[in-house]
Residue, then its C-alpha position, 0 to 999 in steps of 0.5 A: m287800597v285794591f285797583l278794580d283791574r289792571r286799567d284802573g291801576g295803570r291809570q292811578l299809577a299815571a297820576r303819580l308820573v305827571h312829572l313825565a308828561d309830553d316829554p320828548d325823551v320818554v319811553v313807556v315800556g310794559l313787562p309782558r304780559g300783564g305789565v302791558p295793560v297797566a303801561a298802555q294807560v300811562a302811556a296815553a296819559l304822558r303822550a309816550p310811546l310804548d313798547v314791550i321790554v322782553v326780558r328772561k332772567l338767567g337763573v343758576p343751574f341748582q337754584p333758578e330763583l337766583a338770578m346771574g344775569a338776564i338777557g334782552e332782545d338784539d342780543v343783549r346779555v348781562i351777567n352777575d359775574e359775582v353770583v357766577r362767581m360764589a355759585h361756582v358755574t361754568a361757562d358751559e351751564i351758563a352757555t346752556v341756560e342762555r339757550r334755553e331762555r334765548d328760545e324762550l325769549d325770541r319766541r315770546a318777541s315774535r308773538f307780541r311784535r308781529g313784525r313791529p321795529r321796537i322803540p329804541l332805548a338808546g338815550k331815552a328815560v325809559v319807563i318800566v312797567d309792571d302789573g306788580v313787583a313782588t320779588g322784582s327778580t324779572a323787574r331788575a332783569a327789564c332794568l339790567v336790559a334797558r340800561a344795557e340798550g342804552a338808556a339814560r335814565v331807568v323809571l321802574a313803575t307799579p300799581v303796587a309793591p312791598y314796602d322795602w322794594t326800593i331797598r331791594l331794588a336799590d341799585a336799578a332804576d334811577e326812580f321808583v313809583a309805585v301807589h300803593t306799597p303794603v307791610d301785608f303783601h302775599a301776592v299782586g293779585q291780592f290788590f287787584r278785584d279783578f285780576t284775569q290773565t291778560d293774553d299775547e292777542q290782548v297785548v298784541e292789541l294794546l301795542r297796535d293801538a298804541g301805535r296809532r295814537t303816537v302816529s296821530q300824535g306826530h311822533v311817528e319819529r319816536t317810533 
């Protein structure tokens, strides 16, 4: 299966999430940047508000691909004490990594939000959407941050993921939804005919359009 582009992937994904349609407690969040065009289609179909969830993985200093935690906006911080202990990471090393990643997170959040207030996730059913899941490290970080922000339920949704993704991420979310879970998985882009990079302005525009939609649907109190 190959999707035409991210919008097509979002439309097909939305069809798998119809059980959440019009639920007043649902908030859809996209992972910038490529996950946002997908999430915009899902949010429109579910008549739910759309936001981004800006997260940064905290990698072990000598093995950055290994996550020892994650950070999110509003100083949300999640540390995996087991990884820290096994990797013998010191408090000073954690602080150095966190400071660097916090600076980058703040820069990205400022670019995407342009002064827009965040949609609170406390008590909500949060649908976290990306354009694909490969290693799952970013998706896991987003789930951890959503829970730290008080999400009542976390749904991880994507057009494409490896066949064993639910095993790898079993403890990250309450529900997993994917359109395509191939055995022969090498990269997310191989499943999209058009996988052109999404830029910052496209993210901002999608969020702005979604904000107008939720206002017109009478969901002002949810945004």
